Phi, psi and omega in degrees: 000316179298321181295319179295316180296319180295318180296319179296319178297321179296316181295319179296318180293321179296322178296321179296327182271357185304319179303326182285324176296319179297321179297321181293314183292334179274357179095354178278149179271135181303333179296338175296322176295319178297321179296321178296318178296327182294335181299322181258334186247001182094153184299315180295317178300323179296318179294320177298318179301323179290317189280333184304307180298323180295316180294322180293322177296319177297319177301314182296318179298318180293319180293327182296338176139119180298323184291325178288318179297325182293336181276353183239113186307302184299315180296321180295319177300317181293320179298328181286329183265350187293333178296321176295322178296320180297319179297318179294321178300316180298319180292321179292322178295322177298319178294323178297318180298320180290326186272341187279113182291343181271000180296144189257008180238135175289120186294337183278311186262342185081359178282161169302141178275184185302315181298317181296317179296318179300317181294312183290331179293333177302318180293320180294320178296315179297319180294318180297321180287322180295320182266357181056045178246155180286163174209133180244155176231135180235140171250137177233125182233134176289133182284142175059036186294318179303319178291323179296323178301317181290323183286315187276329187089169187298312186297313180289329176295316178297321177297319178299317180295319178295318179296321178296317178299315179298317180298318180296313181297315183291338183272343184255176181285158184298330183265001173288145181262116181244134179212168175266120185278306176190144176050240180258025179248130180244154180236146176227125175260121188244095179296147176056036180238132172277172182299324179296321178297318181293320179297315179298318180297316180290330177296319178296315181297315180298322179295319179294320180294323182284346179295168184294340188304303181290317180301320180293325182291315183267352176080014180219150173292135184235131174228164181217154175245155182221150174223142182231156176206160180241158180297131178247158183303328183266007178288124180272321183219175176301326182302327179295318181288319180299323180300320178289321177296325180291321177296322177293326179295324185275349180289000000 
């Protein structure tokens, strides 16, 4: 069974790489295919598109059996270089994630980014209205962040943001939606929460941030401000609720 599965995997991977083999035999360079993909998917995306089938074919060859691959010169050569291709593919995919504005994850904290939160909040708003249950939104912003950036430097500032994100996630319920809104501002969508529940939750988070734990790690005293708002009948999107939470944050 394993042999059959391995053979099937090899055939599938080879089929995925077939366009590149055809390009080579016809005298065309495979990078031309990548360039064509780059027209619609971006230069980095084009290279990833090129490397994926090659790396998968190398995986299949290695899985099919090292001893068999070793007996076949071309396959063995490919098996030896596919690890390098996989590494390059991973680096290119990472670059694609950083460059893609439609990506839904904040690369620094791992939280959903603003776009992702906006999309997922649509479902929460619809659910709250369908079930006639409350929903609260909270904004949390680190105080004096521009000055902290200059004092701490980039690496420690990034560390501070990651620690804040972790504290926020760990302090809220598993089904609350937490994301990075912008800069040093985070957003939390709290289903079935009244304004009092949201205020209490943010009070806990602010107390944890102000404790010595984060301050000791980054070497500076850290505080945060929070603003909350609840879903109203005339709210069209999350942005409407966030706008009220932001006004509360700035008071």
